N, C-alpha and C positions, 0 to 999 in steps of 0.2 A: 128404677126399683131394684134393690139389692136382692141376691138370692135369699138372704135371711128374712127380709121383709116379705118376699113372695111366699116363702114357706110358712112364715108366721100367719099371713092372711089365710092361707089354705087350712092350716091347723085350727085357727080360730073358728072358721066355718064348720069344720068337721066336729070340733068340740061342742059347738052350739047344737048340732044335730044329736050328738052323743048324749049331752046333758038333758035334752028334751025327753029322753027315754025314762028318766027318773027325776021327778020333781024334788025329791029329797036331796038330790045332789046339789041343786041350786042353794038349798038351805045350808049345806056344808060349805059351799063356796062363800056364802055370805059370812060365815064364821071366820073365814080366812081373809076377810077384807083387809087390805093394806099390806099383805104379805107378798113377797116376790120370790119365785123359784126360778133360778137360772139352770138351763140345761145346756151343757157344753158337749157337742158331738165331736169326739176326737177323730182324726183322720179326714174330716171334712172342714175343719177350721170354722165351725158354725156354732153360734150361741143363740139360744132363744130364751125369752123371759116370759114366764107364765104368771099372770096377775089375777088371782081369784077375787071375786066380788059378788054382790047380790044379783047381778045380771049375768053371771057365768064366769068364764075365764078369758081374759084378754091375753093375746099372745103378741109379743113385740120382738123385733129383730135387734133392737137396741134399747138399753136401759142405762141411765147415767149413774144411778146410785149403786149401793152395795146390796145384793140380794140377801134375803134371810137364809136361804138354803141354796146350795149349788150341787147339782148332779153332773158328773162327768163320766163319759164312757163312749164306747164305739157304737155304731148303729146296731150291731149284733148284740152288744151288751144290753142296750135299751130294749131290743126285741125280746131278749131273754127275760128281762125284768118284767115286761108287759105280759108275756105269755106265762111265765112262772107264777106271777102273782095271781093271775086268773085261775090257774090250775090248782094252786095251793090255798087260795082263799085269803091269804095274808102274806106279807113280806117275810120270807123265811129262807134260810140257807139250806144247802143240801143235807146238812146234819140236823135240820129241823129247829135251829136256834133262831128266835126272832131277834130283831134289832138291826143295827147298822151292818153287821157282818152278814145280814140277810141279803145284802145287795150283791149276792152271787159271788162271794169270795173275791171281790175286786173287779168284777166285770163292769160294775158301775160304782164309782166313788161318791160319797156324800160328804159335804162340808157344811158347817154352819149349824142351823137349828134342825136337828134330826126329827123333832116332833112335827115341824111344819112339813118336812119331806114325807113323813108317814101319813099325815092328814091329806096331803095332795095325792099320794098313792091310793089312799082309801077312796077318795072321790073318783079317781079314774078306774079303779077296779070294782067299784060298787055297782056300776051300771052294767047289766048283762046285755052287751051290744054284740051282735053277730056280724063282725066285719066281713067274714067270708060271704055271708048272704048279701050284704050291701055291694061287695065287689062283684058278685055273680050277676047283679043287675046290669053291670057295665060290660063284663067280659064273658058271661056264660058260666054255667055250673062247673064244667071241667077245668077251665083255667083258674077259676077262683079256688077250687079244691086243691089244685096243684100248687097254687101260691100259698095256701094255708099250710100244706105239708112242707113246703120249702122253708117257710118262716119258722115252723116248729123245729125242723131239723137244724136250722141255723142257730136257733136259740139254745139248743142243747150243746152245740159246739162252741158257743161264744165264751 
């Protein structure tokens, strides 16, 4: 099993739990059936492919075709995207402008169908999932809180 396929399997399981928190998210996934979103993580040489459908989001470490949308950035850039979109409610830049330049002034690049990218982001940000709470079940409250603080600080500097 490759590192990409191992990570893909773990992410797919996590997404399944995440999407169960909001039944409406599965309806949004169904509307994106047939779309493919590639996520290229720079610095790690890793690409993952997210394929929404009526049963959730499949994650693959390999995809033969051309994705509809490609997101490319560092792990910190994606953390910043995830944390920033949750805090701001929608994809926006520091200057408050919505759209492609909302991808944090280049911390994460988007290529291809930007509408598909926005729909995908809306699915992921629409569920109010407390990852620190989930992490605390494994590590305890103190470590989970420290990890959350570290992730938020890293996102600000990405």
